[in-house]
C-alpha positions in Angstrom: 0.0 0.0 0.0 1.3 3.4 -1.0 0.2 6.7 0.6 1.5 9.4 -1.8 -1.8 10.4 -3.3 -3.5 10.2 0.1 -1.1 12.7 1.3 -1.6 14.8 -1.7 -5.2 15.0 -0.9 -4.3 16.6 2.4 -3.3 19.8 0.6 -6.8 21.0 0.9 -6.5 21.1 4.7 -3.3 23.4 4.7 -4.2 27.0 5.1 -2.1 29.6 3.4 -1.5 33.2 4.8 -1.7 32.0 8.3 -0.3 35.2 10.0 -2.9 37.5 8.2 -6.7 38.0 8.6 -8.3 36.6 5.4 -11.6 37.5 4.1 -11.5 34.3 2.3 -9.2 31.5 3.4 -7.1 29.8 0.8 -5.7 26.3 0.9 -2.5 24.7 -0.7 -4.5 22.6 -3.1 -6.5 25.4 -4.7 -3.4 27.6 -4.7 -1.5 24.8 -6.5 -4.3 24.6 -9.2 -4.1 28.4 -9.8 -0.3 28.3 -9.9 -0.4 25.4 -12.5 -2.8 27.4 -14.6 -0.8 30.5 -14.5 2.5 28.7 -14.9 1.1 26.9 -18.1 0.0 30.2 -19.4 3.5 31.9 -18.8 5.1 28.9 -20.7 2.6 29.3 -23.7 3.3 33.1 -23.6 7.1 32.4 -23.5 6.8 30.0 -26.4 4.4 32.0 -28.7 5.6 35.5 -28.1 9.1 35.3 -27.0 10.8 32.5 -28.7 10.8 30.0 -25.9 10.7 26.2 -26.4 9.6 25.0 -22.9 7.1 22.2 -22.4 4.1 24.0 -21.0 2.4 20.7 -19.9 5.6 19.8 -17.9 5.7 23.3 -16.4 2.0 22.8 -15.4 2.8 19.5 -13.7 5.7 20.9 -11.9 3.4 23.7 -10.6 0.8 21.2 -9.4 3.4 19.7 -7.1 5.4 22.8 -6.2 4.1 22.9 -2.6 3.7 19.2 -2.1 6.2 19.1 0.8 3.8 21.2 2.8 1.5 18.2 3.4 4.3 17.3 5.9 5.8 20.6 6.9 2.7 22.7 6.8 2.8 26.3 5.3 5.5 28.4 7.0 4.6 32.1 6.7 6.9 34.1 4.4 8.0 36.6 7.1 9.2 33.6 9.2 10.7 31.6 6.3 12.8 34.6 5.2 13.4 36.1 8.6 17.2 35.4 8.3 19.5 33.4 6.1 19.9 30.6 8.7 16.1 30.1 9.0 15.7 30.1 5.2 18.5 27.6 4.7 17.2 25.3 7.6 13.6 25.4 6.1 15.0 24.6 2.7 16.6 21.4 4.2 13.3 20.6 6.0 11.5 20.9 2.6 14.0 18.6 1.0 13.5 15.9 3.8 9.8 16.2 3.4 9.9 15.8 -0.4 12.1 12.7 0.0 9.6 11.3 2.4 6.8 11.8 -0.1 8.7 10.2 -2.9 9.2 7.2 -0.7 5.5 6.8 -0.7 5.5 5.9 -4.4 6.2 2.6 -6.0 9.7 2.3 -7.3 8.6 2.3 -10.9 6.8 5.7 -10.4 9.5 7.5 -8.3 11.6 8.8 -11.2 8.7 10.6 -13.0 7.6 12.4 -9.7 11.1 13.1 -8.6 11.4 15.3 -11.6 8.3 17.2 -10.7 9.0 17.5 -7.0 12.7 17.8 -6.5 14.1 18.6 -10.0 14.8 22.3 -9.3 18.5 22.2 -10.2 18.0 20.1 -13.4 15.0 22.0 -14.6 15.7 25.7 -13.8 13.6 27.1 -16.7 10.4 25.2 -15.7 11.0 26.1 -12.0 11.6 29.8 -12.8 8.2 29.8 -14.5 6.5 28.1 -11.5 8.2 30.5 -9.1 6.9 33.4 -11.2 3.4 32.0 -11.2 3.7 31.5 -7.4 4.4 35.2 -7.0 1.6 36.1 -9.4 -0.8 33.9 -7.3 0.4 35.8 -4.1 -0.2 39.1 -5.8 -3.8 38.0 -7.0 -4.6 36.9 -3.3 -3.7 40.4 -2.3 -5.8 42.0 -5.0 -8.8 39.8 -4.0 -8.4 40.7 -0.3 -7.9 44.4 -1.0 -11.0 44.4 -3.4 -13.0 43.0 -0.4 -11.8 45.8 1.8 -9.1 43.9 3.7 -6.4 46.5 4.0 -4.2 44.1 5.9 -2.9 43.0 2.5 -1.8 46.4 1.4 1.8 46.1 2.3 2.1 42.5 1.0 0.5 43.6 -2.3 3.2 46.3 -2.7 6.0 44.0 -1.7 4.8 41.1 -4.1 4.4 43.5 -7.0 8.0 44.8 -6.5 9.2 41.2 -6.4 7.3 40.4 -9.6 8.7 43.5 -11.4 12.3 42.4 -10.3 11.8 39.1 -12.2 12.2 41.0 -15.5 10.6 38.2 -17.4 8.7 39.4 -20.5 6.1 36.6 -20.2 5.3 37.7 -16.7 5.0 41.3 -17.8 2.6 40.3 -20.6 0.4 38.1 -18.1 0.4 41.0 -15.6 -0.8 43.5 -18.2 -3.1 41.3 -20.2 -4.9 39.3 -17.4 -4.3 40.6 -13.9 -6.5 43.9 -14.3 -9.7 41.8 -14.6 -9.1 40.2 -11.1 -10.2 43.3 -9.4 -13.5 43.4 -11.3 -16.8 42.1 -9.9 -18.8 39.3 -11.8 -21.1 41.9 -13.2 -18.2 44.0 -14.5 -16.7 40.8 -16.0 -20.0 40.1 -17.8 
């Protein structure tokens, strides 16, 4: 009996943004789906508009599993994770241990495929860069959603995340931000 997918199903129980008051709670599973959709879009934009040749479906799969270790570690809030270099390095090691534990929950004949998706950061830098960018865009969209609902607690986070996105200097990210992000602050009636 192997427990990998049972653990993955637990992603829906892990809350994000734990140190902040949320108008609407977000869990790791729904975040991972949004990140996968955006990462896929970034790959498509990169390929179609900027001469890239990345496998968009692979990027999407990497994004699906980019937070998988959190089913073991939980979600550590960004201010804690990046409080100082020692904490950041220690948490990185904890994440690696959690990911290896998850991979051990797969039959041997499947491990290789999932290892590429879960721990392949060094071998697959282009895909992981797109996933990291999608992750930041998701954080920004969460801030937009909360601010649009009147939750001013996300104001500072929104500015910080936007600054981090702008520092990426990735044309596919700039395109996505300009083309798709403005509609996230509209109501359903305005979208129709």
